C-alpha positions in Angstrom: 0.2 0.2 -0.2 0.8 3.8 -0.6 1.0 5.9 1.7 0.6 10.0 0.9 3.8 11.0 2.4 2.9 14.0 4.6 3.0 17.9 4.0 4.4 20.2 6.3 2.0 22.7 7.5 4.2 25.4 6.1 2.9 24.2 2.8 -0.9 23.9 3.4 -0.2 28.1 4.3 1.5 28.8 1.2 -1.4 27.4 -0.7 -4.2 29.3 1.2 -2.8 32.7 2.1 -2.6 34.5 -1.2 -5.8 33.6 -1.7 -6.3 34.6 1.7 -5.3 37.6 1.0 -7.3 38.1 -2.5 -10.5 37.8 -0.8 -9.5 40.9 1.3 -8.2 42.4 -2.0 -11.1 41.7 -2.8 -13.6 43.0 -0.3 -11.3 45.8 -0.5 -12.2 47.2 -4.0 -15.6 46.7 -3.1 -15.5 49.1 -0.5 -13.6 51.3 -1.8 -16.4 51.0 -5.1 -18.8 51.6 -2.4 -17.2 55.0 -0.8 -16.1 56.1 -4.6 -20.1 56.3 -5.4 -20.8 58.0 -1.9 -18.6 61.0 -2.9 -20.7 61.2 -5.7 -24.0 60.2 -3.7 -25.0 57.4 -6.5 -25.7 55.3 -3.1 -26.7 56.6 0.4 -24.2 56.6 2.9 -26.0 54.5 5.2 -27.4 51.6 2.7 -26.3 48.6 4.3 -28.0 46.7 1.1 -26.3 49.0 -1.8 -23.0 48.5 0.3 -23.6 44.3 0.4 -24.1 44.7 -2.6 -21.4 46.5 -4.0 -19.2 43.7 -1.9 -20.8 40.6 -3.9 -20.3 41.8 -7.3 -16.8 43.7 -6.7 -15.3 39.8 -4.6 -17.1 37.8 -7.5 -15.5 39.9 -10.2 -12.6 40.1 -8.8 -12.1 36.2 -7.8 -12.3 36.0 -12.2 -9.7 37.9 -12.4 -8.0 36.0 -10.3 -8.8 33.0 -11.7 -7.9 33.7 -14.7 -4.7 35.2 -13.4 -3.3 31.9 -11.7 -4.4 30.7 -15.4 -2.3 32.3 -17.2 0.8 32.0 -15.1 0.9 35.2 -14.0 3.4 36.5 -11.0 1.4 36.6 -7.6 2.0 40.7 -7.2 0.9 40.8 -11.0 -2.2 38.9 -10.3 -2.5 40.9 -6.7 -2.6 44.3 -8.4 -5.1 43.0 -11.3 -7.5 41.5 -8.8 -8.1 44.8 -6.9 -8.0 46.4 -10.0 -10.7 44.5 -11.4 -12.5 43.8 -7.8 -13.0 48.1 -8.0 -14.5 48.3 -11.2 -17.0 44.9 -10.0 -19.6 45.8 -12.3 -17.9 47.0 -15.2 -15.0 44.4 -15.7 -17.9 42.5 -15.2 -19.2 43.7 -18.6 -15.7 44.2 -20.2 -15.2 40.6 -19.5 -18.7 39.7 -21.5 -17.8 42.1 -24.4 -14.3 40.3 -24.9 -16.0 37.3 -24.6 -18.2 37.4 -26.9 -16.6 38.9 -29.6 -13.8 35.6 -29.0 -16.4 33.2 -29.1 -19.7 35.3 -31.2 -22.4 33.2 -31.3 -24.8 31.7 -33.3 -26.3 34.1 -36.2 -30.0 33.5 -36.9 -30.0 32.9 -40.5 -33.5 32.4 -41.2 -33.8 36.0 -41.9 -30.7 35.9 -44.8 -32.2 33.3 -46.4 -35.4 35.1 -47.3 
């Protein structure tokens, strides 16, 4: 029987800590985006629902950015920077990613109108 060699705790933390840092960056990106919108009078200062919505959208955009960076094997400092930017952009980053995917992978055109 083959037993797995024990992993030292340092290796487990070395894999977990960058993701904890990325999650914190995405949360800070959401807070920064909310504060920016609050200063521009787009949101009310003490609206908890808008604050949570901004955090969730920023978290999603930031984690998508981090996964794309990891997939492309970007260095971690660049991944942190792009994740923070993507998290701060929030829904704008998601719209830009959607536009990028639409150009890379166009949907099938409806040919019924062209054949008439």
